[in-house]
PLY file of the C-alpha trace (Angstrom):
ply
format ascii 1.0
element vertex 241
property float x
property float y
property float z
element edge 240
property int vertex1
property int vertex2
end_header
92.03 73.87 94.43
91.07 77.09 93.64
93.06 79.66 95.25
95.85 77.39 96.72
99.77 79.53 96.07
102.18 77.00 95.24
105.02 76.57 92.55
108.41 77.23 93.65
110.94 76.69 96.68
110.69 79.42 99.23
113.56 81.03 98.12
113.17 80.95 94.39
109.64 83.03 95.39
111.59 85.63 97.21
114.30 85.56 93.94
110.62 86.09 92.18
109.69 89.31 93.71
113.32 90.60 94.55
113.54 90.86 90.46
110.48 92.72 90.52
108.58 89.91 88.69
105.80 89.16 91.60
103.25 89.44 88.97
104.44 87.14 86.28
105.69 84.54 88.80
102.29 84.44 90.36
100.60 84.39 86.70
102.53 81.62 85.56
103.29 79.20 88.45
102.09 76.32 88.38
100.45 73.95 91.37
103.00 71.66 93.39
102.67 68.76 96.16
103.32 70.32 99.64
106.60 67.46 99.54
107.59 69.73 96.61
107.21 72.94 97.20
106.65 75.65 99.59
103.94 78.90 99.60
105.26 82.25 99.04
104.45 83.90 102.57
101.26 86.17 101.83
102.80 89.24 103.88
105.59 88.95 100.88
103.52 88.34 97.85
100.49 91.29 98.83
103.58 93.85 99.33
105.83 92.92 96.54
102.07 93.16 94.18
101.50 96.71 95.33
105.81 97.81 95.07
106.19 95.66 91.33
102.84 96.85 89.98
103.55 97.89 86.43
101.79 101.09 86.41
101.08 104.38 88.72
97.49 103.34 89.30
96.25 100.29 90.03
92.81 98.52 88.77
90.43 95.92 90.43
90.69 94.29 86.50
94.11 94.58 86.29
94.63 92.60 89.91
92.02 90.22 89.12
93.77 89.42 85.76
96.83 88.98 87.10
96.20 86.74 89.86
93.66 84.65 87.70
92.37 81.08 89.28
94.46 81.42 92.63
92.91 85.26 92.77
90.17 84.50 95.26
92.74 84.28 98.81
94.93 87.61 97.39
91.89 89.76 96.48
90.27 88.74 99.60
93.30 89.84 101.87
93.78 92.61 99.93
90.36 94.01 100.37
90.64 93.63 103.89
93.91 94.92 104.86
92.80 98.50 104.57
90.20 97.98 107.07
92.58 97.08 109.48
94.27 100.03 109.96
94.76 101.81 112.92
92.94 104.87 112.22
88.51 104.45 111.16
88.58 106.34 107.88
84.89 107.45 107.10
83.53 106.21 103.49
86.46 103.37 103.61
84.58 100.67 104.66
81.90 100.47 101.89
84.82 100.97 99.05
86.82 97.99 100.29
83.38 95.80 101.67
81.77 95.83 98.69
84.24 93.96 96.30
85.24 92.07 99.48
81.79 90.89 100.07
81.21 90.17 95.87
84.37 88.15 95.90
83.19 86.06 98.53
80.15 85.10 97.20
81.55 83.87 94.05
83.98 81.81 96.06
80.87 80.52 97.82
79.30 79.67 93.62
82.31 78.14 92.96
83.66 80.13 89.86
86.80 79.35 88.84
88.36 82.77 88.81
86.69 85.96 90.17
84.55 88.24 87.99
83.10 91.88 88.55
80.94 94.37 87.03
83.37 96.61 84.96
81.91 99.46 86.97
84.03 97.90 89.83
87.12 96.38 87.73
87.52 99.89 86.30
88.35 101.54 89.63
91.74 101.72 90.59
94.24 103.44 93.20
97.15 104.70 93.27
100.19 102.32 93.26
101.97 104.20 96.34
98.82 104.09 98.39
98.19 100.67 97.79
101.63 100.34 99.25
101.02 102.14 102.17
98.13 100.53 103.19
100.18 96.82 102.74
103.03 98.16 104.74
100.92 99.36 107.53
98.68 96.14 107.69
101.26 93.64 107.06
102.10 93.09 110.80
98.58 91.58 110.75
99.67 89.08 107.99
102.75 88.29 109.52
101.48 87.65 113.40
98.84 84.50 111.17
101.62 83.18 109.24
103.67 82.58 112.06
100.98 80.08 112.93
99.96 78.24 109.95
101.11 75.51 108.10
99.55 72.84 105.76
96.81 70.92 107.49
94.64 69.72 105.00
90.87 68.07 105.66
87.79 68.51 104.10
87.28 72.12 105.61
89.91 72.87 102.67
88.46 71.16 100.19
85.78 72.79 97.25
83.17 72.20 99.46
84.59 73.92 102.10
85.82 76.66 100.00
82.36 77.25 99.22
81.37 77.57 102.71
83.60 79.81 103.89
82.88 81.92 100.95
78.96 81.89 101.86
80.22 83.08 105.72
82.56 85.58 104.13
79.60 86.88 102.31
77.88 87.84 106.16
81.19 89.07 107.53
81.29 91.15 104.12
77.50 92.57 104.97
78.98 93.84 108.16
82.09 95.37 106.55
80.32 97.42 104.51
78.59 99.30 107.28
79.87 102.62 107.92
80.36 103.05 111.60
83.64 102.59 113.66
84.44 98.72 114.86
82.48 97.03 112.48
84.67 96.99 109.40
88.11 95.61 111.40
87.22 92.29 112.87
85.17 91.02 110.37
87.50 92.02 108.02
90.25 90.19 110.02
88.30 87.26 110.29
87.81 87.02 106.31
91.76 87.58 105.72
92.81 84.55 108.29
89.98 82.23 106.55
91.51 83.09 103.43
94.96 82.43 104.61
93.78 79.47 105.75
92.40 78.32 102.58
95.27 79.29 100.49
97.50 77.33 103.24
95.49 74.39 103.36
95.37 75.09 107.11
92.46 73.74 108.96
93.24 75.13 112.14
93.84 78.27 110.47
90.43 78.55 109.27
88.63 77.67 111.61
90.14 80.33 114.08
89.19 82.30 111.47
85.69 81.42 111.70
85.77 81.52 115.31
86.55 84.83 115.53
84.13 85.95 112.64
81.65 84.40 115.58
82.39 87.22 117.96
83.32 89.92 115.00
79.84 89.29 114.47
78.51 89.57 118.00
80.47 92.76 117.81
79.35 94.12 115.00
75.76 93.75 114.91
75.92 94.84 119.09
77.15 97.98 117.86
74.34 98.23 114.66
72.07 97.63 117.07
72.68 100.19 119.55
73.38 102.93 116.93
69.56 101.88 115.52
68.39 102.21 118.63
69.73 105.47 119.34
68.46 106.69 116.34
64.80 105.16 116.94
64.97 106.86 120.41
66.04 110.08 118.72
63.64 110.55 116.59
60.34 109.33 118.92
61.73 112.15 120.88
61.42 114.35 118.11
57.94 113.30 116.82
57.10 113.76 120.67
58.24 117.24 120.67
56.54 117.78 117.47
0 1
1 2
2 3
3 4
4 5
5 6
6 7
7 8
8 9
9 10
10 11
11 12
12 13
13 14
14 15
15 16
16 17
17 18
18 19
19 20
20 21
21 22
22 23
23 24
24 25
25 26
26 27
27 28
28 29
29 30
30 31
31 32
32 33
33 34
34 35
35 36
36 37
37 38
38 39
39 40
40 41
41 42
42 43
43 44
44 45
45 46
46 47
47 48
48 49
49 50
50 51
51 52
52 53
53 54
54 55
55 56
56 57
57 58
58 59
59 60
60 61
61 62
62 63
63 64
64 65
65 66
66 67
67 68
68 69
69 70
70 71
71 72
72 73
73 74
74 75
75 76
76 77
77 78
78 79
79 80
80 81
81 82
82 83
83 84
84 85
85 86
86 87
87 88
88 89
89 90
90 91
91 92
92 93
93 94
94 95
95 96
96 97
97 98
98 99
99 100
100 101
101 102
102 103
103 104
104 105
105 106
106 107
107 108
108 109
109 110
110 111
111 112
112 113
113 114
114 115
115 116
116 117
117 118
118 119
119 120
120 121
121 122
122 123
123 124
124 125
125 126
126 127
127 128
128 129
129 130
130 131
131 132
132 133
133 134
134 135
135 136
136 137
137 138
138 139
139 140
140 141
141 142
142 143
143 144
144 145
145 146
146 147
147 148
148 149
149 150
150 151
151 152
152 153
153 154
154 155
155 156
156 157
157 158
158 159
159 160
160 161
161 162
162 163
163 164
164 165
165 166
166 167
167 168
168 169
169 170
170 171
171 172
172 173
173 174
174 175
175 176
176 177
177 178
178 179
179 180
180 181
181 182
182 183
183 184
184 185
185 186
186 187
187 188
188 189
189 190
190 191
191 192
192 193
193 194
194 195
195 196
196 197
197 198
198 199
199 200
200 201
201 202
202 203
203 204
204 205
205 206
206 207
207 208
208 209
209 210
210 211
211 212
212 213
213 214
214 215
215 216
216 217
217 218
218 219
219 220
220 221
221 222
222 223
223 224
224 225
225 226
226 227
227 228
228 229
229 230
230 231
231 232
232 233
233 234
234 235
235 236
236 237
237 238
238 239
239 240
């Protein structure tokens, strides 16, 4: 499984995080059956990545290199989190929405690991900003994690991953629209599905997909309303002329 995060008992995983080796542990941990290992909770993982990153700035390329084949799920979560902040920051949604859409597109194409163009991989942000984002958005992760457990099916198969990736591209298109309420709900839907894929939980994936339908309807309604208002405004100005 491309984005299954396995390879250590929960206590061992937490010990690695506390020792500041989250990146190395994620890169080197092997895959293991459910009966032998438990996944490190995603909420702990993303916070550990932010807190233990070895430099003051975090580049997208560095994240992809550190995460390797396991990067899809974690990167989707990391790019979705900033859009879940309780405040609307103009211009934030395209910055994180475009990489989110591209990562989902590569998951849909079945690439073994995410690859992005250089102009995106060289982009960076301060580690302290990433820590702030993860800490403020982590409650969303923990709410989802309370209900997650391994429930594999065809939805969690290779084909299911690719379908989720294609659906994520559609949701990413809505995320990048710089309007209030058009980025948070579809980002949350992507995050829920990514967690479901990482934990091989069919019900979580389906719940995220269902929420994505609601998010799509809300986003398209807002976009349509704004477009209609702009069209009416231009028509009124043209009429005055």
